[in-house]
C-alpha positions in Angstrom: 108.2 32.1 33.3 106.8 35.3 32.0 106.9 35.5 27.7 109.5 38.3 26.5 108.3 41.4 25.2 108.7 42.2 21.5 110.5 45.1 20.4 109.4 47.3 18.1 111.2 49.1 15.3 110.5 53.1 14.7 110.8 55.9 12.2 110.2 59.7 11.8 108.3 61.6 8.8 108.6 65.0 8.6 111.9 65.9 11.5 111.8 69.8 11.6 113.7 71.9 10.7 117.2 72.0 11.3 117.2 75.3 13.3 114.0 76.1 15.1 111.0 79.1 15.0 108.5 79.9 17.5 107.0 82.1 14.6 102.6 81.5 13.9 103.0 79.5 10.8 107.0 79.2 10.4 109.0 76.1 10.9 109.5 74.2 13.6 111.0 71.0 15.4 108.0 68.9 16.7 110.1 66.0 14.9 112.9 67.0 17.2 110.9 66.0 19.9 109.7 62.7 18.7 113.4 61.6 17.6 114.0 62.5 21.7 111.1 60.3 22.5 112.0 57.2 20.7 115.3 57.2 21.3 114.0 57.4 24.7 112.0 54.5 24.3 115.2 52.3 23.8 115.2 49.2 24.4 111.9 48.5 23.5 111.8 51.1 20.5 114.5 51.7 18.4 114.7 54.5 15.9 116.0 53.3 12.9 114.4 55.6 10.2 113.6 59.2 9.2 112.2 60.7 6.1 111.7 64.1 4.8 112.2 66.1 1.5 114.9 69.0 2.5 118.2 67.3 2.8 119.7 69.4 5.2 116.8 68.6 7.8 117.4 65.5 7.6 121.0 65.5 7.8 120.2 67.6 11.1 117.4 65.2 12.6 119.8 61.9 11.6 123.0 62.8 12.9 121.6 64.1 16.2 119.5 61.4 17.5 122.0 58.6 15.4 119.9 57.2 12.7 121.1 54.8 10.0 118.9 54.9 7.3 117.6 58.5 6.5 115.4 58.4 3.1 114.1 61.5 1.1 110.9 59.9 0.0 109.4 58.4 3.2 107.0 55.8 0.8 110.4 53.8 0.0 111.1 54.4 3.8 107.9 52.0 4.6 109.2 49.8 1.6 112.7 49.3 2.7 112.9 49.9 6.7 109.8 48.7 7.6 109.2 50.6 11.0 106.5 48.9 13.4 106.0 52.7 14.2 105.5 56.1 12.7 106.1 59.1 13.8 104.0 61.4 11.2 105.0 64.9 11.9 104.3 66.8 8.4 101.6 69.7 7.8 98.2 68.9 8.0 97.3 68.0 4.5 99.3 65.4 4.3 98.5 63.0 7.0 95.3 61.0 5.6 97.7 59.9 2.4 100.7 59.0 5.1 98.5 57.4 7.1 97.0 55.4 4.5 100.4 54.9 3.5 101.5 53.2 6.4 98.6 50.9 7.0 99.6 49.4 3.5 103.0 48.5 4.2 102.0 46.9 7.8 103.4 49.6 10.1 101.5 48.3 13.1 101.1 51.9 15.3 101.0 55.9 14.2 102.3 58.8 16.3 100.0 61.8 14.5 100.9 65.1 15.1 98.1 68.0 15.5 96.1 69.1 13.3 95.1 66.0 13.0 92.9 66.5 9.8 91.4 68.8 7.9 87.8 67.9 6.8 85.2 66.0 7.7 85.5 63.4 5.0 89.2 62.7 6.3 88.3 61.7 9.4 85.4 59.8 8.6 87.7 57.8 6.2 91.0 57.8 8.6 87.8 56.0 11.2 87.0 53.7 8.6 90.2 52.7 7.6 91.3 51.8 11.3 88.3 49.6 11.8 89.2 47.6 8.6 93.0 47.0 9.5 93.2 47.6 13.1 96.2 49.9 12.5 97.1 51.8 16.1 96.7 55.6 16.0 97.8 58.1 18.4 97.3 61.7 18.6 99.9 63.7 21.1 97.5 65.2 23.3 100.1 64.9 25.8 99.0 67.8 28.1 96.0 65.0 29.4 99.5 64.2 31.6 100.1 67.1 33.5 99.6 66.4 37.0 97.4 69.4 37.2 95.1 69.0 34.7 94.7 65.1 36.5 93.9 66.6 39.1 91.5 69.7 37.7 89.4 66.7 36.5 89.1 65.1 39.5 88.0 68.2 41.1 85.2 69.0 38.6 83.9 65.8 37.6 84.2 65.1 41.4 81.5 67.8 42.4 84.5 70.2 44.1 82.8 73.3 42.5 79.4 72.4 41.8 77.8 71.5 38.8 80.1 72.2 35.2 78.5 75.6 34.0 81.8 77.0 31.9 85.4 76.1 31.0 87.1 78.8 29.6 90.6 79.9 28.2 92.6 82.3 25.5 95.6 81.9 24.0 97.3 85.2 22.7 98.5 85.2 19.4 97.6 81.2 18.3 94.5 79.6 16.6 92.2 76.8 17.3 93.7 74.2 15.6 97.3 74.5 16.5 98.7 75.3 20.0 93.9 75.5 20.2 93.8 72.0 20.1 95.2 70.9 23.2 92.8 73.6 25.1 89.8 72.3 23.3 91.2 68.7 24.3 91.4 69.8 27.5 88.2 70.9 27.9 86.7 67.5 26.8 89.0 65.8 29.5 87.6 68.1 32.0 84.3 66.8 31.4 85.7 62.9 31.0 85.0 63.0 27.6 81.2 63.4 27.6 79.7 64.0 24.1 79.5 67.2 22.5 76.1 68.3 21.6 77.1 71.1 19.6 79.8 74.0 18.4 79.1 77.8 17.8 82.5 79.5 15.7 83.4 82.5 14.2 86.7 83.4 12.6 88.2 86.3 11.3 90.4 85.1 7.9 92.2 87.5 5.8 95.3 86.2 3.7 97.8 84.6 6.3 98.7 81.1 5.5 101.3 78.5 7.6 101.7 74.9 7.9 100.5 74.2 3.9 96.7 75.8 4.7 94.5 78.9 5.3 94.9 80.5 8.9 92.3 82.6 10.7 93.7 85.6 12.9 91.2 84.9 15.2 88.9 82.4 16.1 86.5 81.6 19.0 85.0 78.3 19.5 82.1 77.5 21.8 80.5 74.4 22.9 78.4 72.5 25.0 78.5 68.7 26.7 76.0 66.5 27.5 75.1 66.2 31.0 75.6 69.9 31.2 78.5 72.6 30.9 79.7 74.3 28.1 83.6 75.6 26.9 85.3 78.6 24.9 88.2 79.1 23.8 89.3 82.2 22.8 92.4 81.6 19.9 93.8 84.7 19.4 93.7 86.7 22.8 95.0 85.9 26.3 92.0 86.4 28.5 93.0 86.1 31.9 96.7 87.0 31.9 98.7 83.8 33.4 96.2 81.7 33.9 95.9 78.9 31.3 92.2 78.2 32.4 89.2 78.9 34.5 86.3 75.9 35.4 83.4 77.7 36.9 81.0 75.9 39.0 77.6 76.3 40.6 79.6 76.8 43.9 82.9 77.7 43.0 86.2 78.3 40.6 89.3 76.4 39.5 92.2 78.3 37.6 95.2 77.2 35.8 98.4 78.9 36.2 101.3 78.4 34.0 100.4 74.3 33.7 102.1 74.1 36.7 99.4 75.1 39.7 96.1 74.6 40.6 94.0 77.2 42.9 91.0 76.2 44.2 88.2 78.2 45.4 85.2 78.0 47.1 83.1 79.7 50.2 85.2 77.3 52.5 88.4 79.8 51.3 90.8 79.5 48.6 93.7 76.7 48.3 96.6 76.4 46.3 98.4 73.1 45.1 101.6 73.2 43.3 102.5 70.1 40.6 106.1 71.1 39.5 107.9 68.2 41.4 105.6 65.5 40.5 106.1 63.1 38.0 104.8 63.5 34.3 105.1 67.5 35.4 108.0 68.3 32.5 107.9 68.2 28.7 109.9 65.0 28.8 107.5 63.0 31.2 104.6 63.6 29.1 105.9 62.4 26.0 107.7 59.1 27.1 104.1 58.4 29.1 102.7 58.8 25.6 105.2 56.1 24.1 104.7 54.0 27.0 101.4 53.4 26.9 101.4 53.2 22.7 104.2 50.1 23.3 102.3 48.2 26.2 99.1 48.8 23.2 101.2 47.1 20.9 101.5 44.6 23.6 98.1 43.5 23.9 96.5 46.1 26.4 94.2 48.3 26.2 93.7 51.5 23.4 94.9 54.3 26.0 93.7 57.5 26.4 95.3 59.1 23.1 94.4 56.6 20.6 91.8 57.5 18.1 89.0 56.8 19.8 89.6 59.2 22.2 91.0 61.8 20.5 89.4 62.2 17.0 86.3 64.4 18.6 88.6 66.9 19.5 89.6 67.2 15.7 86.2 67.5 15.0 85.4 69.6 17.0 88.4 72.6 15.8 86.8 71.6 12.4 82.5 71.7 13.6 84.0 75.4 14.8 85.4 76.8 11.8 82.5 74.9 9.4 80.0 77.0 12.0 82.6 80.4 10.7 82.4 79.4 7.7 78.5 78.6 7.0 77.0 81.3 9.6 75.1 78.9 11.7 75.8 76.5 14.7 76.8 72.7 14.1 75.6 69.9 16.0 77.8 67.2 17.1 79.4 64.7 15.9 79.9 65.8 12.3 77.4 64.9 9.5 79.5 65.9 6.6 80.9 64.9 3.5 83.2 68.4 3.0 86.5 67.5 1.8 88.1 70.4 2.1 90.2 72.4 5.2 87.3 75.1 5.9 88.7 78.2 6.4 90.0 77.8 2.5 86.6 79.4 1.7 87.0 81.7 4.1 90.1 83.2 2.6 88.9 83.0 -0.9 85.7 84.9 -0.1 87.8 88.0 1.5 90.3 87.7 -1.1 86.6 88.0 -3.7 86.0 90.7 -1.9 
């Protein structure tokens, strides 16, 4: 007889704006995305609590998702609600202390939004925490679940366009750490998560601030993988119209358009494949896949693709690009630094002093 699997309680810290904004550096509703995902996880997952320091936002969230226990203080929530799973959807600068508080409260798993951590020292501390406590952490680089990106990886690593040469993309109006982190992660995905050798970055930092920290106006990351192949992400300008990414090899190219279409071009000609009707090809499907993987992990299964082991290097890649811009030098990977500050803060201070 198959034993009955346990159910898990869940909570959200940082529920997001009652009214969403799409402005870079403004208020967003990613907490609502987590709330909807956790609600769809029933009966294996039960959303029992939420915490936020803004009463209006908390009230709107709890009403929308029928959350019975609202808290103004997340530490009180952890002590009283004692959730198994916690989604952290706050500003990056709060992530480390919240993850540490979750571990101390006996939380089994954390889903922590991106950007993940602001410094190399924080990365090392959280890695050590996981090794010491067994806390399970997922970083939601959910585009790994999109069928078009999975197929691109199969083709690129399988030699369909020869040896990998360069993956490149540009993101108009965004930066390397927010939306750009997805693109950095995708390029790791396309290279089968091979270790990174180095990264070079450049950034224009002025007086823009958002999400509790300094932000760049424009930044570029250029990096190399062990075994060959490079990546280039322009966090500020689009490179090629509606094409999300271009993967070049020695004998052809792969273009990804609109996150739903793949165009393969080789000496044999051009073929196109659409994925808009495939499972997991929509927003909800990606998030449901993430939660299913986490529940399976909690049930005793292996660490999923979005577990900390495989996604922390994406955070370190973004940090390495910023450190390179700050230092004016290439940064070798993995990171070997004890710096404790978000790299762009120093660049912002330089600009203001100048």
